[in-house]
C-alpha positions in Angstrom: 24.9 26.9 -20.8 22.5 28.4 -18.2 20.0 29.3 -21.0 20.2 25.8 -22.4 19.6 24.2 -19.0 16.6 26.5 -18.4 15.2 25.7 -21.8 15.6 22.0 -21.2 13.9 22.2 -17.8 11.0 24.1 -19.2 10.7 21.6 -22.1 10.6 18.7 -19.7 8.1 20.5 -17.5 5.9 21.1 -20.6 6.1 17.4 -21.6 5.2 16.3 -18.0 2.2 18.6 -18.0 1.1 17.3 -21.4 1.6 13.7 -20.3 -0.4 14.2 -17.1 -3.2 16.0 -19.0 -3.5 13.0 -21.4 -4.0 10.5 -18.5 -6.3 12.8 -16.6 -4.1 13.7 -13.6 -5.0 17.0 -12.1 -3.4 19.2 -9.4 -6.3 18.6 -6.9 -8.7 15.7 -6.1 -10.7 14.5 -9.1 -13.9 16.2 -9.7 -16.8 13.7 -9.1 -18.3 14.7 -12.5 -15.0 14.1 -14.3 -14.4 10.6 -12.9 -15.6 7.8 -15.1 -18.4 5.8 -13.6 -17.6 2.5 -11.8 -18.1 -0.6 -13.8 -21.2 -2.7 -13.1 -18.9 -5.4 -11.7 -17.1 -2.9 -9.3 -20.5 -1.6 -8.2 -21.7 -5.2 -7.5 -18.5 -6.0 -5.5 -18.9 -2.9 -3.4 -22.5 -3.7 -2.7 -21.7 -7.3 -1.6 -18.8 -6.1 0.6 -21.1 -3.5 2.2 -23.7 -6.1 2.9 -21.1 -8.4 4.4 -19.8 -5.6 6.6 -23.3 -4.8 7.8 -23.9 -8.5 8.8 -20.6 -8.7 10.6 -21.6 -5.5 12.4 -25.0 -7.0 13.4 -23.3 -10.1 14.8 -20.6 -8.1 16.7 -22.6 -5.3 18.1 -25.1 -6.4 20.9 -26.4 -2.8 21.4 -27.8 -2.7 17.9 -31.4 -3.8 17.3 -32.0 -4.8 13.7 -35.2 -3.4 12.2 -35.9 -2.3 8.6 -36.0 1.4 9.8 -32.6 1.1 11.6 -31.1 -0.7 8.6 -32.3 2.0 6.2 -31.1 4.8 8.5 -27.6 3.3 8.8 -27.4 2.7 5.0 -28.4 6.3 4.4 -25.5 7.4 6.7 -23.2 5.0 4.8 -24.3 6.4 1.4 -23.6 9.9 2.6 -20.1 8.8 3.8 -19.6 7.1 0.4 -20.3 10.4 -1.4 -17.8 12.2 0.8 -15.2 9.5 0.1 -15.8 9.8 -3.6 -15.4 13.5 -3.4 -12.0 12.9 -1.8 -11.0 10.7 -4.8 -11.6 7.3 -3.1 -14.0 5.8 -5.6 -13.8 2.2 -4.4 -14.5 2.9 -0.7 -16.2 0.0 1.1 -17.5 0.5 4.7 -16.1 -1.5 7.5 -17.6 -2.6 10.8 -16.1 0.5 12.4 -18.0 2.7 9.9 -21.3 1.0 10.9 -20.4 1.5 14.5 -19.8 5.2 13.8 -23.1 5.4 12.0 -24.9 3.8 14.9 -23.3 6.3 17.3 -24.3 9.2 15.0 -27.9 8.0 14.6 -28.3 6.6 18.1 -31.2 9.0 19.1 -33.2 8.0 16.0 -32.7 4.3 16.1 -35.5 1.9 17.4 -34.6 0.0 20.6 -35.4 -3.5 21.5 -38.3 -3.8 23.9 
């Protein structure tokens, strides 16, 4: 009886491993190279949501002075954060106003100020 139960448990474990292997589930976070690319539509939605979050940030944060250089610096910070989030398995990450505020704090010394 014990042998039969052990065999059954091993058989179920092997089936589960095979099932997860077929759908691409791994033990750790997905490797960035293994993940299928985002669809064009998903990329466009993320881009629009990022732009809207940036404009909300501009309206809400009186300390931020909008210039092309500041915009590019914050977007570079956001792109680096997006890469980190994708490495953690969050492929559809969209920055929020808080993320732009954090970017501003991290880049504060390099941002142009209003005169």
